[in-house]
C-alpha positions as MATLAB code, in Angstrom:
seq = 'MTTAPHSLLAAFPRPPLAPESNPFVLHGCPLKPGSRLQETSRFADDVWNLGPAMVKKHERRFILDFRLIPATHRHVGKELCYAMLSGPAPPGETQPAAATVRTVFTEHVRFLRWAAARSPRLETLSGADLEDYQRFLIQSLPRAGARQSARAGARKFWLWRSCLSCDALRFDPTHIDGWGENAAHRRENATARIPEEVLGPLFVWSMRFIDDFSADILAADRAWHTPPPTPAEPPAYGQVYRLLRAWLDERIASRQPLPGWRGKPSLTAIAHAVGCSRISVTRHRRMIDEAAEVTGIRPQPVSGQPIRGQLDGQPWIEAVLADYTEPGSLANLARLLQDACYIVLAFLSGARDSELKHLQHGCLTTEQDADGRPYRWRMHSLAFKGESDPTGTPATWSIGEPAARAITVLQQLQPPDSDYLFAPLPHTPGARPDAVNQVLSSGATNARLNRYAAWINHYCQRHQRSDFIRAIDGQQWHLTNRQFRRTLAWYIARRPGGVIAGALAFRHHCIQVFEGYAGTSDSGFRAEVESEQALARGEHLMTAIDTHEHTTLTGPAAEEAARRLQEFGTRARFDGQIVLDEARLRRLMARHDPAVYPGQYVTCVHDHSKALCEKARNRRSEGLPDHGGCKPLACHNVALSPENTAAWQHEIDRIDQRLTTRPSLPPLLQHRLQARRDEITAFLKRNNTTA';
ca = [
      13.229   21.467   31.897;
      10.413   23.851   30.968;
       8.631   25.777   33.689;
       5.424   27.755   33.493;
       5.561   31.565   33.622;
       5.576   32.917   37.197;
       2.478   35.036   36.585;
       0.459   31.916   35.919;
       1.586   30.116   39.039;
      -0.287   32.414   41.391;
      -2.435   30.803   44.051;
      -5.489   29.270   42.475;
      -8.650   31.147   43.541;
     -11.082   28.729   45.148;
     -14.720   29.396   44.188;
     -17.481   28.083   46.405;
     -18.421   24.467   45.887;
     -20.229   24.484   42.513;
     -22.690   21.610   42.705;
     -24.848   22.159   45.761;
     -27.139   19.492   47.206;
     -26.682   17.007   44.399;
     -28.246   18.959   41.477;
     -29.661   17.573   38.250;
     -26.737   17.761   35.828;
     -28.916   18.578   32.807;
     -30.823   21.467   34.373;
     -29.136   23.938   32.002;
     -29.688   21.867   28.845;
     -32.679   21.853   26.509;
     -34.402   18.495   26.872;
     -36.216   16.309   24.377;
     -39.993   16.594   24.294;
     -41.426   14.212   26.859;
     -38.313   14.223   29.051;
     -38.728   15.276   32.701;
     -35.840   16.867   34.548;
     -36.833   15.017   37.717;
     -36.017   11.728   35.981;
     -32.531   12.743   34.782;
     -29.098   12.098   36.310;
     -27.794   13.842   39.423;
     -24.266   14.992   40.231;
     -23.630   12.184   42.719;
     -24.392    9.477   40.154;
     -21.332    7.742   38.748;
     -23.047    7.310   35.355;
     -24.808   10.287   33.766;
     -27.369    9.582   31.057;
     -27.208   12.307   28.391;
     -30.068   10.847   26.343;
     -32.705   13.417   27.419;
     -30.399   16.249   26.235;
     -29.627   14.718   22.818;
     -32.104   16.915   20.950;
     -30.963   16.088   17.409;
     -32.905   13.203   15.926;
     -29.849   11.409   14.544;
     -27.776   11.475   17.714;
     -27.131    8.318   19.678;
     -28.016    8.074   23.347;
     -24.772    8.708   25.252;
     -23.644    8.331   28.849;
     -20.760    9.729   30.874;
     -19.284    6.864   32.883;
     -17.153    8.420   35.618;
     -16.176    4.993   36.904;
     -13.516    5.123   34.169;
     -11.742    7.894   36.096;
      -9.662    7.075   39.191;
     -11.373    8.076   42.438;
      -8.717   10.705   43.220;
      -9.677   12.723   40.138;
     -13.306   11.712   39.647;
     -14.795   14.747   41.387;
     -12.907   17.303   39.292;
     -13.944   15.399   36.167;
     -17.574   15.623   37.300;
     -17.288   19.328   38.047;
     -15.901   20.086   34.608;
     -18.596   18.077   32.796;
     -21.314   19.586   35.002;
     -20.117   23.104   34.154;
     -19.946   22.311   30.437;
     -23.465   20.849   30.477;
     -25.304   23.375   32.641;
     -22.952   26.355   32.958;
     -22.424   29.117   33.314;
     -19.446   29.048   30.963;
     -16.353   31.076   31.938;
     -15.476   34.194   29.928;
     -14.248   33.347   26.443;
     -15.844   29.895   26.415;
     -19.199   28.813   24.993;
     -21.639   26.251   26.318;
     -21.133   23.080   24.236;
     -23.904   20.705   23.207;
     -24.375   17.511   25.174;
     -22.970   15.431   22.305;
     -19.823   17.576   22.297;
     -19.400   17.051   26.039;
     -19.532   13.302   25.444;
     -16.866   13.595   22.732;
     -14.553   15.661   24.934;
     -15.198   13.339   27.894;
     -13.043   10.701   26.199;
     -10.090   13.101   26.357;
     -10.892   14.036   29.962;
     -10.720   10.355   30.910;
      -7.424    9.935   29.052;
      -5.830   12.923   30.772;
      -7.135   12.212   34.292;
      -6.079    8.565   34.197;
      -2.595    9.649   33.155;
      -2.554   12.413   35.792;
      -3.674   10.034   38.556;
      -0.581    7.930   37.971;
       1.587   11.070   38.209;
       0.074   13.121   41.047;
      -2.986   13.048   43.326;
      -3.872   16.639   42.305;
      -3.838   18.539   39.024;
      -2.563   21.734   40.659;
       0.745   20.053   41.472;
       1.483   19.164   37.846;
       4.470   21.066   36.472;
       5.517   22.043   32.983;
       7.806   19.016   32.868;
       4.843   16.788   33.723;
       2.813   18.132   30.813;
       5.791   17.709   28.500;
       5.750   14.050   29.575;
       2.031   13.949   28.733;
       2.842   15.269   25.275;
       5.398   12.479   24.819;
       2.809    9.980   26.083;
       0.370   11.192   23.398;
       2.977   10.906   20.635;
       3.678    7.303   21.666;
       0.035    6.235   22.069;
      -1.787    8.180   19.330;
      -0.383    7.871   15.796;
      -2.627   10.567   14.241;
      -1.725   14.219   14.749;
      -5.404   15.188   14.789;
      -6.109   12.759   17.645;
      -3.186   14.187   19.642;
      -4.488   17.703   19.098;
      -7.919   16.662   20.427;
      -6.275   15.077   23.464;
      -4.320   18.249   24.231;
      -7.461   20.366   23.829;
      -9.300   18.100   26.267;
      -6.558   18.461   28.873;
      -6.494   22.253   28.462;
     -10.152   22.416   29.521;
      -8.947   21.982   33.115;
      -7.291   25.392   32.747;
      -9.868   27.216   30.622;
     -12.761   26.199   32.920;
     -10.795   26.619   36.153;
     -13.265   29.176   37.546;
     -15.904   26.436   37.583;
     -13.770   23.926   39.467;
     -13.854   24.116   43.255;
     -11.548   21.277   44.233;
      -8.678   21.176   41.753;
      -7.440   22.555   38.398;
      -4.319   23.213   36.353;
      -2.365   26.232   37.617;
      -1.191   27.443   34.201;
      -2.147   27.388   30.549;
      -0.531   24.326   28.901;
      -0.008   26.250   25.670;
       2.884   28.064   27.405;
       4.771   24.782   27.627;
       7.493   24.300   25.023;
       6.620   21.406   22.782;
       2.939   21.343   23.854;
       1.823   21.995   20.288;
       3.138   20.315   17.167;
       4.558   21.649   13.938;
       1.862   23.506   12.028;
       2.741   21.474    8.948;
       1.026   18.511   10.616;
      -2.257   20.388   10.901;
      -4.537   20.780    7.902;
      -7.235   23.354    7.469;
      -9.714   20.721    6.336;
      -8.814   17.128    7.094;
     -11.934   15.687    5.494;
     -10.950   13.709    2.419;
     -12.386   14.550   -0.988;
     -14.004   11.618   -2.771;
     -11.913   10.748   -5.863;
     -13.709   11.035   -9.195;
     -13.065    7.321   -9.863;
     -15.231    6.643   -6.810;
     -17.765    9.463   -7.028;
     -18.554    8.931  -10.730;
     -19.924    5.368  -10.551;
     -21.314    5.960   -7.048;
     -23.423    8.875   -8.263;
     -24.459    7.155  -11.506;
     -25.686    4.074   -9.622;
     -27.521    6.278   -7.129;
     -29.404    8.015   -9.945;
     -30.195    4.602  -11.434;
     -31.800    3.562   -8.180;
     -33.851    6.762   -8.072;
     -34.882    6.931  -11.741;
     -34.868    3.300  -12.924;
     -35.084    0.904   -9.970;
     -37.279    2.795   -7.510;
     -40.569    1.938   -9.256;
     -40.028   -1.797   -8.636;
     -38.928   -1.291   -5.033;
     -41.817    1.057   -4.256;
     -44.329   -1.317   -5.886;
     -43.010   -4.154   -3.718;
     -43.181   -1.862   -0.696;
     -46.856   -1.115   -1.357;
     -47.559   -4.842   -1.745;
     -45.671   -5.534    1.505;
     -47.872   -3.047    3.371;
     -51.062   -4.471    1.840;
     -52.378   -7.477    3.811;
     -53.297  -10.523    1.675;
     -57.027  -10.845    0.982;
     -58.961  -13.207    3.223;
     -61.106  -15.755    1.333;
     -64.802  -14.963    1.673;
     -65.567  -18.625    2.343;
     -62.566  -20.689    3.422;
     -62.598  -24.153    1.872;
     -63.703  -27.044    4.026;
     -61.112  -29.373    5.534;
     -61.532  -32.026    2.840;
     -61.348  -29.458    0.058;
     -58.005  -28.114    1.269;
     -56.286  -31.403    0.468;
     -57.768  -31.573   -3.038;
     -56.984  -27.906   -3.820;
     -53.445  -28.211   -2.489;
     -52.836  -31.498   -4.313;
     -54.031  -30.006   -7.603;
     -51.857  -26.909   -7.137;
     -48.762  -28.985   -6.319;
     -49.358  -31.324   -9.276;
     -49.567  -28.324  -11.568;
     -46.231  -27.004  -10.235;
     -44.624  -30.424  -10.624;
     -45.907  -30.811  -14.193;
     -44.611  -27.384  -15.214;
     -41.395  -27.742  -13.183;
     -42.083  -24.510  -11.370;
     -40.237  -24.213   -8.033;
     -42.287  -23.721   -4.911;
     -42.111  -20.320   -3.195;
     -39.520  -20.497   -0.441;
     -38.669  -18.777    2.801;
     -35.196  -19.149    4.283;
     -34.526  -22.378    2.411;
     -37.886  -24.070    3.073;
     -41.289  -23.955    1.337;
     -43.202  -20.829    2.340;
     -46.458  -22.066    3.852;
     -47.817  -18.520    3.896;
     -47.286  -18.064    0.145;
     -48.671  -21.530   -0.645;
     -51.771  -20.929    1.490;
     -52.337  -17.613   -0.286;
     -51.992  -19.291   -3.699;
     -54.415  -22.105   -2.772;
     -56.890  -19.747   -1.108;
     -56.929  -21.126    2.417;
     -55.410  -20.415    5.808;
     -51.808  -21.155    6.736;
     -52.935  -23.485    9.508;
     -54.860  -25.616    7.005;
     -51.764  -25.977    4.824;
     -49.527  -26.844    7.775;
     -51.353  -30.144    8.256;
     -50.061  -31.235    4.821;
     -46.450  -30.235    5.340;
     -45.102  -33.652    4.368;
     -46.870  -33.539    0.982;
     -45.465  -30.054    0.354;
     -41.926  -31.159    1.234;
     -42.156  -34.126   -1.153;
     -43.244  -31.802   -3.969;
     -40.381  -29.424   -3.137;
     -37.875  -32.260   -3.573;
     -39.111  -32.583   -7.182;
     -39.594  -28.931   -8.145;
     -37.040  -27.224   -5.929;
     -37.531  -23.953   -4.078;
     -37.242  -20.385   -5.269;
     -37.259  -17.437   -2.836;
     -40.713  -15.958   -2.584;
     -41.218  -12.569   -4.284;
     -43.129   -9.875   -2.445;
     -45.655   -9.706   -5.266;
     -46.249  -11.185   -8.678;
     -45.732   -7.876  -10.480;
     -43.151   -7.989  -13.290;
     -39.893   -6.054  -12.968;
     -40.107   -2.811  -14.977;
     -36.660   -1.317  -14.374;
     -34.085   -2.254  -16.980;
     -30.333   -2.133  -17.334;
     -28.907   -2.509  -20.838;
     -32.292   -3.707  -22.078;
     -32.684   -6.451  -19.436;
     -34.541   -6.463  -16.092;
     -32.122   -5.244  -13.453;
     -33.240   -7.960  -11.012;
     -35.323  -11.139  -11.280;
     -37.721  -10.259   -8.455;
     -37.987   -8.312   -5.222;
     -37.951  -11.044   -2.592;
     -39.857  -11.288    0.671;
     -37.173  -13.115    2.673;
     -35.246  -10.344    4.426;
     -32.132  -12.535    4.622;
     -31.788  -12.618    0.816;
     -29.575  -10.032   -0.959;
     -32.469   -9.264   -3.322;
     -34.999   -8.838   -0.529;
     -37.273   -5.833   -0.192;
     -35.606   -5.041    3.139;
     -32.158   -4.842    1.518;
     -33.212   -3.096   -1.692;
     -35.276   -0.510    0.187;
     -32.246    0.314    2.330;
     -30.112    0.641   -0.803;
     -32.694    2.995   -2.317;
     -32.669    5.105    0.841;
     -28.852    5.162    0.736;
     -28.900    6.232   -2.928;
     -31.209    9.126   -2.076;
     -28.897   10.152    0.758;
     -25.876   10.216   -1.566;
     -27.649   12.360   -4.160;
     -28.941   14.812   -1.555;
     -25.646   15.006    0.352;
     -23.685   15.736   -2.808;
     -26.124   17.998   -4.649;
     -27.304   20.127   -1.724;
     -24.143   20.560    0.354;
     -26.252   19.972    3.476;
     -24.653   18.437    6.547;
     -25.634   15.024    7.862;
     -27.612   16.541   10.743;
     -29.541   18.736    8.319;
     -30.438   15.841    6.032;
     -31.516   13.683    8.973;
     -34.179   16.267    9.909;
     -35.934   16.184    6.528;
     -39.619   15.403    6.990;
     -42.615   14.637    4.812;
     -43.549   17.838    2.998;
     -39.989   19.241    3.071;
     -39.978   19.834   -0.704;
     -41.645   22.826   -2.341;
     -41.752   23.406   -6.088;
     -42.262   26.656   -7.973;
     -43.822   26.580  -11.439;
     -44.011   29.049  -14.288;
     -47.203   30.277  -15.923;
     -47.388   27.118  -18.063;
     -47.137   24.829  -15.054;
     -43.537   23.803  -15.690;
     -41.438   23.458  -12.512;
     -38.347   25.642  -12.501;
     -37.248   25.843   -8.859;
     -37.156   23.332   -6.021;
     -36.575   24.152   -2.364;
     -35.683   21.792    0.465;
     -36.647   22.710    4.036;
     -34.974   21.334    7.159;
     -33.166   22.487   10.305;
     -29.655   23.935   10.510;
     -27.594   23.481   13.672;
     -23.976   24.542   13.247;
     -23.464   28.222   13.968;
     -27.046   28.655   15.176;
     -27.984   29.898   18.637;
     -30.841   27.437   19.118;
     -29.493   23.958   19.938;
     -32.733   22.401   18.725;
     -32.113   23.779   15.229;
     -33.143   26.761   13.137;
     -35.440   26.409   10.082;
     -33.397   26.690    6.893;
     -34.040   26.425    3.160;
     -31.845   25.030    0.393;
     -32.372   25.616   -3.316;
     -31.737   22.282   -5.006;
     -31.779   20.861   -8.512;
     -34.336   18.521  -10.036;
     -32.305   15.303   -9.397;
     -32.222   16.094   -5.668;
     -35.942   16.873   -5.765;
     -36.592   13.449   -7.326;
     -34.631   11.851   -4.490;
     -36.882   13.557   -1.928;
     -39.988   12.449   -3.815;
     -38.797    8.829   -3.708;
     -38.016    9.057    0.013;
     -41.489   10.403    0.744;
     -43.001    7.388   -1.003;
     -40.637    4.948    0.690;
     -41.433    6.021    4.236;
     -44.812    5.026    5.737;
     -47.249    7.929    6.237;
     -46.927    7.625   10.023;
     -43.136    8.119    9.867;
     -42.278   11.806   10.118;
     -38.631   11.699    9.033;
     -37.357   10.642    5.614;
     -34.235    8.992    7.018;
     -35.988    7.034    9.735;
     -35.150    3.289    9.821;
     -37.341    1.387    7.354;
     -39.872   -1.141    8.706;
     -39.141   -4.135    6.458;
     -36.601   -5.839    8.716;
     -37.909   -7.710   11.797;
     -36.939   -5.864   14.942;
     -37.354   -2.377   13.441;
     -39.377   -0.503   16.051;
     -41.137    2.849   15.635;
     -40.404    3.595   19.315;
     -36.620    3.134   18.969;
     -34.300    5.555   20.782;
     -33.115    7.048   17.479;
     -35.963    8.298   15.321;
     -33.552    8.579   12.397;
     -30.336    6.849   11.392;
     -27.291    7.889   13.375;
     -24.208    9.268   11.612;
     -22.290    6.074   12.350;
     -25.077    3.902   10.935;
     -25.145    6.026    7.772;
     -21.376    5.696    7.286;
     -21.603    1.910    7.629;
     -24.491    1.761    5.153;
     -22.702    3.958    2.619;
     -19.830    1.474    2.474;
     -22.217   -1.504    2.258;
     -23.944    0.313   -0.616;
     -20.616    0.671   -2.452;
     -19.880   -3.012   -1.793;
     -23.297   -3.970   -3.243;
     -22.491   -2.023   -6.430;
     -19.194   -3.865   -6.890;
     -20.756   -7.240   -6.119;
     -23.556   -6.584   -8.623;
     -21.053   -5.538  -11.291;
     -18.951   -8.634  -10.632;
     -21.951  -10.983  -10.923;
     -23.124   -9.346  -14.148;
     -19.640   -8.737  -15.581;
     -20.111   -4.977  -15.722;
     -17.311   -2.431  -15.983;
     -18.974    0.476  -14.128;
     -17.844   -0.663  -10.687;
     -16.193    1.513   -8.035;
     -12.458    1.205   -8.478;
      -9.951    0.836   -5.672;
      -7.748    3.805   -4.776;
      -4.107    2.891   -4.109;
      -5.089   -0.754   -3.925;
      -7.842   -0.262   -1.328;
     -11.559    0.336   -1.490;
     -12.364    3.929   -0.626;
     -13.940    4.371    2.827;
     -16.951    6.660    2.528;
     -18.166    8.998    5.278;
     -21.079   11.433    5.229;
     -18.788   14.469    5.650;
     -16.920   13.784    2.408;
     -19.823   14.751    0.130;
     -19.965   18.369    1.286;
     -16.179   18.649    1.030;
     -16.228   17.169   -2.473;
     -19.020   19.473   -3.641;
     -16.991   22.496   -2.522;
     -14.010   21.192   -4.489;
     -16.012   20.688   -7.680;
     -17.741   24.055   -7.497;
     -14.413   25.790   -6.927;
     -12.657   24.082   -9.817;
     -15.461   23.134  -12.210;
     -13.532   20.247  -13.785;
     -14.484   18.724  -17.096;
     -15.556   15.135  -17.467;
     -18.707   13.171  -16.945;
     -19.664   14.510  -13.539;
     -19.404   18.198  -14.378;
     -21.256   17.703  -17.644;
     -24.046   15.623  -16.136;
     -24.741   17.972  -13.240;
     -24.465   21.272  -15.121;
     -22.184   22.622  -12.432;
     -22.452   26.247  -13.486;
     -26.193   26.184  -12.871;
     -25.816   24.034   -9.770;
     -23.258   26.391   -8.260;
     -25.750   29.260   -8.490;
     -28.454   27.198   -6.796;
     -26.254   26.152   -3.902;
     -25.111   29.694   -3.170;
     -28.592   31.134   -3.590;
     -30.064   28.624   -1.170;
     -27.697   26.941    1.241;
     -25.017   29.562    1.688;
     -27.542   32.336    2.094;
     -29.869   30.871    4.733;
     -27.631   29.944    7.668;
     -24.163   30.449    9.018;
     -23.126   27.192    7.425;
     -19.590   28.070    6.419;
     -20.192   26.476    3.021;
     -19.355   29.653    1.117;
     -16.062   29.850    3.016;
     -15.261   26.244    2.119;
     -15.910   26.876   -1.569;
     -13.952   30.131   -1.572;
     -11.055   28.335    0.131;
     -11.032   25.732   -2.643;
     -11.309   28.450   -5.287;
      -8.338   30.272   -3.766;
      -6.299   27.063   -3.732;
      -7.112   26.322   -7.383;
      -6.304   29.909   -8.331;
      -3.030   29.722   -6.393;
      -2.003   26.571   -8.252;
      -2.820   28.263  -11.575;
      -0.847   31.377  -10.669;
       2.187   29.390   -9.501;
       2.216   27.519  -12.814;
       2.052   30.829  -14.708;
       4.873   32.301  -12.613;
       7.048   29.233  -13.081;
       6.691   29.533  -16.886;
       7.064   33.368  -16.796;
       3.612   33.863  -18.319;
       3.030   36.876  -16.052;
       5.636   38.806  -18.048;
       3.577   38.560  -21.257;
       0.421   40.222  -19.950;
      -0.920   43.335  -21.659;
      -3.633   45.832  -20.781;
      -4.025   48.665  -18.269;
      -3.249   46.491  -15.210;
      -0.481   44.388  -16.785;
       2.396   46.022  -14.890;
       0.571   45.752  -11.574;
      -0.204   42.087  -12.255;
       3.444   41.342  -13.081;
       4.596   43.086   -9.903;
       2.128   41.241   -7.669;
       2.866   37.858   -9.186;
       6.618   38.389   -9.027;
       6.315   39.166   -5.319;
       3.975   36.207   -4.808;
       6.433   33.877   -6.522;
       9.301   35.179   -4.393;
       7.405   34.340   -1.199;
       6.821   30.793   -2.476;
      10.448   30.082   -3.338;
      12.834   28.124   -1.155;
      16.472   27.626   -2.198;
      15.614   28.889   -5.666;
      12.780   26.426   -6.227;
       9.046   26.670   -5.716;
       8.199   24.103   -3.046;
       4.500   24.091   -2.199;
       2.303   21.404   -0.726;
      -1.432   21.988   -0.392;
      -1.304   23.188    3.213;
       1.510   25.680    2.531;
      -0.205   27.048   -0.558;
      -3.427   27.558    1.432;
      -1.505   29.550    4.039;
       0.298   31.551    1.367;
      -2.981   32.444   -0.339;
      -4.591   33.337    2.991;
      -1.744   35.697    3.959;
      -0.429   37.024    0.635;
      -3.187   36.582   -1.955;
      -2.100   38.690   -4.963;
      -5.767   39.276   -5.861;
      -5.160   38.251   -9.467;
      -8.098   36.339  -10.933;
      -7.527   34.601  -14.296;
     -10.688   34.348  -16.366;
     -11.827   33.442  -19.845;
     -11.856   36.958  -21.290;
      -9.740   38.948  -18.842;
      -7.298   38.532  -15.982;
      -8.688   40.665  -13.161;
      -6.025   42.481  -11.116;
      -8.380   43.565   -8.401;
      -8.200   47.026   -6.852;
     -11.535   47.895   -5.252;
     -10.936   51.646   -5.680;
     -11.043   51.156   -9.475;
     -13.407   48.182   -9.739;
     -16.480   49.041  -11.804;
     -18.157   45.816  -10.678;
     -18.089   46.952   -7.031;
     -19.439   50.370   -7.909;
     -22.270   48.784   -9.867;
     -23.179   46.202   -7.229;
     -22.060   47.960   -4.030;
     -19.809   45.038   -3.065;
     -16.998   47.064   -1.570;
     -17.640   45.682    1.910;
     -16.614   42.229    0.716;
     -13.476   43.461   -1.035;
     -13.941   40.864   -3.770;
     -14.495   41.245   -7.514;
     -17.921   40.463   -8.909;
     -17.088   38.511  -12.037;
     -20.751   38.288  -12.937;
     -20.889   42.088  -13.136;
     -17.511   42.567  -14.814;
     -17.167   45.429  -17.326;
     -13.962   44.289  -19.040;
     -13.936   46.790  -21.904;
     -13.931   49.781  -19.532;
     -12.379   48.641  -16.255;
      -8.793   49.635  -15.381;
      -8.270   46.410  -13.385;
      -8.003   44.396  -16.606;
      -4.926   42.559  -17.844;
      -4.890   40.291  -20.880;
      -3.115   36.982  -21.272;
      -2.656   35.356  -24.706;
      -5.569   33.062  -23.818;
      -7.765   36.098  -23.048;
      -6.865   37.701  -26.382;
      -7.698   34.468  -28.202;
     -11.098   34.405  -26.488;
     -11.829   37.950  -27.703;
     -10.723   37.023  -31.231;
     -13.121   34.081  -31.109;
     -15.883   36.458  -30.026;
     -15.154   38.704  -33.031;
     -15.267   35.689  -35.359;
     -18.598   34.636  -33.880;
     -20.051   38.115  -34.431;
     -18.740   38.152  -38.027;
     -20.435   34.830  -38.638;
     -23.754   36.148  -37.374;
     -23.456   39.370  -39.408;
     -22.988   37.386  -42.635;
     -25.877   34.981  -42.092;
     -28.671   34.847  -44.636;
     -31.363   35.983  -44.454;
     -30.017   39.176  -42.956;
     -30.568   39.964  -39.312;
     -33.055   42.650  -38.284;
     -31.464   46.134  -38.597;
     -31.506   46.870  -34.864;
     -29.804   43.574  -33.974;
     -27.309   44.027  -36.807;
     -26.471   47.516  -35.527;
     -25.905   46.249  -31.979;
     -23.651   43.408  -33.116;
     -21.581   45.762  -35.280;
     -21.238   48.189  -32.362;
     -20.154   45.329  -30.116;
     -17.548   44.237  -32.687;
     -16.177   47.765  -33.025;
     -15.959   48.099  -29.227;
     -13.982   44.850  -28.890;
     -11.678   45.745  -31.782;
     -10.918   49.167  -30.286;
     -10.297   47.550  -26.882;
      -7.750   45.118  -28.324;
      -5.984   47.862  -30.293;
      -5.710   50.057  -27.196;
      -4.005   47.212  -25.410;
      -1.523   46.428  -28.218;
      -3.050   43.108  -29.215;
      -4.113   41.801  -32.589;
      -7.635   42.726  -33.665;
];
């Protein structure tokens, strides 16, 4: 049986009772505008409403329901949550946001309910008890990540012990054998990357909505917001019958279906067509129903404007319908357009869900050159993660033109009185401007993303199209908002070929993302990309080592490269074979990165004391090579692979082709090209390669 170290079993110091005279539990939290502290929850309440402290627009209104905790442990649960909400935090801990407290509260409830069945007080729990809790977690939670969260929630009763007056754990659970799990079960980034078979059609359809379909949806939206004209002189009662009869006879003669609403003739549309009030038409409902039996009913379009968007030379949809229950309704299509804009922005900007949800009208600025041509687009919102202000810090992202078009569409889709671009749209009955959430919550967005993918597949099935979203391992991929940022980091790090990389000009896009997003806030995006780059480089190096390519390098740093890679390969071997999964390779690169960077023209064997790129750009503090400022013909960190030599030979051939063009080049340009050729030739000869 495991016991806790004696030094940790000392008598627990009892602080004075923390919550005096039933305080307001949110007094240390920033509150939403319009919220009054005097109207918020108190410590004695069994249900605490966290809504006033949910300052992010996309967050749901949460509560802490302490009735879920047995009475014997309810007070200590309240004390911990009170301390986390309003502080002060103990040394080494930070004050979490209200939403984080709600997330951790689930684990507090789990632990305290288990503890109540074991002992009336936490301080009497032993190491053996917590080992039993670990076994309980393994049996009840199949996912390793969920078990880790549960253990972290239980450990709070040790880390925050100075804030707990009545009870606490007497020792740190991490000292218990078996409290943690094998590191192989933990991944540095558990967020899944969207497969290219999913992302390709998903992104293509999203751009279709923005570039091809949006004009029809926005035109219908404008018609929906425009009230129908009122006749200057409504027809008299007797005239209504004659006008309606003539209109119905015309529809019957031409076999045109009557406009419908939820399976019945739309009296509103018929009254508008005849030029009278709906009440006047209602009196003749029987005559309208008899005509409908002859002509049939067709769902009523929002307006009579023709469909302009095309797909393969045909209108992409027959009409934008008024009935919100129809798949082709304005309510449904407008939501799909909003979802398409979200996908494009999430993937092309690298912004988090919370940052996208705080985009407002006027968030896009465009810079133009002297001729009025736009060349740079900037997106403005709030950043939260890593920022000291819980209400968000203004941040700017440099984005590409496709993302800018998505913002332009969103600004047209939202009514002028709606501040946020991802606020719920007004077309569905029940949508209220005074709703608790001013913008879509993260959960609502995830659900809509998967409905959007399902719409694409249903549309492709109905129209016998092949550009549907394919299943992965026999199942439809489940999309979440976090996957787009993860996937963008993967693509930037690896720059794969194929349709996506070609369509998005990833080299240019990579520069924009780093110039804007990574440079304006402590977002961690640069670290994510560099982690993916290191993983891709590690895979490349392991392949080269396995095929002994590192022994064929030439150049001034060839011996150093061979030594580093030989040592790197030795660390990766197990029983004579290289056995590396993704997690192990990430750890190996983090601990023993050989600092060998394969490139098109050179293989950089980085040593910052010799690196000319660092001296030119003063990058020594980062300890990383600056490939954009590389001086390959002079730097002593250069090694050459056969592929590098072939690239230089191709460069010589290209120069020769330009030197022999007719008419001849200007003398100055010809001189520079010849000097460049001579420099490359001398470089290859010095390094014992063919020139």
